[in-house]
C-alpha positions in Angstrom: 94.2 110.0 81.2 97.1 111.3 83.2 97.8 110.2 86.7 94.5 111.4 88.1 93.5 110.5 91.7 89.9 109.9 92.5 89.6 111.9 95.8 86.4 110.2 96.9 88.0 106.8 96.7 90.9 108.0 99.0 88.4 109.3 101.4 86.5 106.0 101.3 89.6 104.1 101.9 90.6 106.2 104.8 87.1 106.2 106.4 86.6 102.5 106.3 90.2 102.0 107.6 89.4 104.3 110.5 86.2 102.4 111.2 88.3 99.2 111.3 90.7 101.0 113.7 87.9 101.9 116.0 86.5 98.4 116.1 90.1 97.1 116.7 90.5 99.4 119.7 87.1 98.1 121.0 88.6 94.6 120.6 85.9 93.7 118.1 88.3 91.7 115.9 85.8 90.3 113.3 84.2 93.7 112.8 87.7 95.3 112.4 88.7 92.6 109.8 85.5 93.2 107.8 86.1 97.0 107.7 89.8 96.4 106.7 88.5 94.0 103.9 86.2 96.8 102.6 89.0 99.3 102.7 91.2 97.0 100.8 88.6 96.3 98.3 88.0 100.0 97.7 91.8 100.6 97.3 92.1 97.7 94.9 89.2 99.0 92.7 91.3 102.2 91.7 91.3 102.9 88.0 94.4 101.6 86.2 95.6 105.1 85.4 95.8 106.1 89.0 99.3 105.9 90.5 100.3 102.4 91.5 102.4 103.8 94.4 99.2 105.2 95.9 97.5 101.8 95.7 100.4 100.0 97.1 100.8 102.4 100.1 97.0 102.2 100.8 96.9 98.4 100.5 100.0 98.0 102.7 98.6 100.0 105.6 95.2 98.4 105.5 96.5 94.8 105.1 99.0 95.5 107.9 96.1 96.5 110.1 94.2 93.4 109.1 97.1 91.3 110.0 97.1 92.8 113.4 93.3 92.0 113.8 93.9 88.5 112.6 96.6 88.0 115.2 94.4 89.5 117.9 91.7 87.0 116.9 94.3 84.3 117.1 94.0 83.5 113.4 97.8 83.4 113.1 97.8 81.8 109.6 95.8 84.7 108.1 97.9 87.2 110.1 101.0 85.6 108.5 99.6 85.7 105.0 98.7 89.4 105.3 102.1 90.2 106.8 103.8 88.5 103.8 101.6 90.6 101.5 102.6 93.7 103.4 106.2 92.9 103.0 105.8 92.3 99.3 104.1 95.6 98.8 106.4 97.7 101.0 109.6 95.7 101.9 111.6 98.3 103.7 108.7 99.1 106.1 109.6 97.5 109.4 106.0 97.3 110.5 105.3 94.4 108.0 108.2 92.5 109.4 107.0 93.0 112.9 103.5 91.8 111.9 105.1 88.7 110.5 107.0 88.1 113.7 103.9 88.4 115.8 102.1 85.9 113.6 105.0 83.5 113.7 105.1 83.9 117.5 101.5 82.9 117.7 102.3 79.9 115.5 105.2 79.1 117.9 107.8 79.4 115.1 110.2 81.4 117.4 113.4 81.3 115.3 111.4 82.5 112.1 109.9 85.3 114.2 113.4 86.4 115.4 114.6 86.3 111.8 111.6 88.5 110.7 112.4 91.0 113.4 116.1 91.1 112.5 115.3 91.6 108.8 112.9 94.5 109.8 115.5 96.1 111.9 117.9 96.1 108.9 115.6 98.6 107.2 114.7 100.6 110.2 117.4 100.0 113.0 115.8 102.5 115.4 112.3 101.0 115.1 
């Protein structure tokens, strides 16, 4: 089939991501992580003929949010892994580099954190 997007899947990805955002704002980090996991799983389950750019964008946003939740829960290793995935999915997006810097700060790897910020600023100097 042509590049047909399943609208219910997009709504489900968005809805569970928003539930994660609500839990994050309430500082319920584990619940936020669980919602972000669900949202990422829904996005990853798209049919192979759906546009890969859509999957990549959905995944980058959800995993970026999950990285923030992991960092808030002081699970800096998981936050760093997620940030690296975000950078692989959407390299020119400075937010992924920022998430990586936050995780590296939590791991007390300050020079690497500075390098991550500097790289992100190369893509978005006004960020």
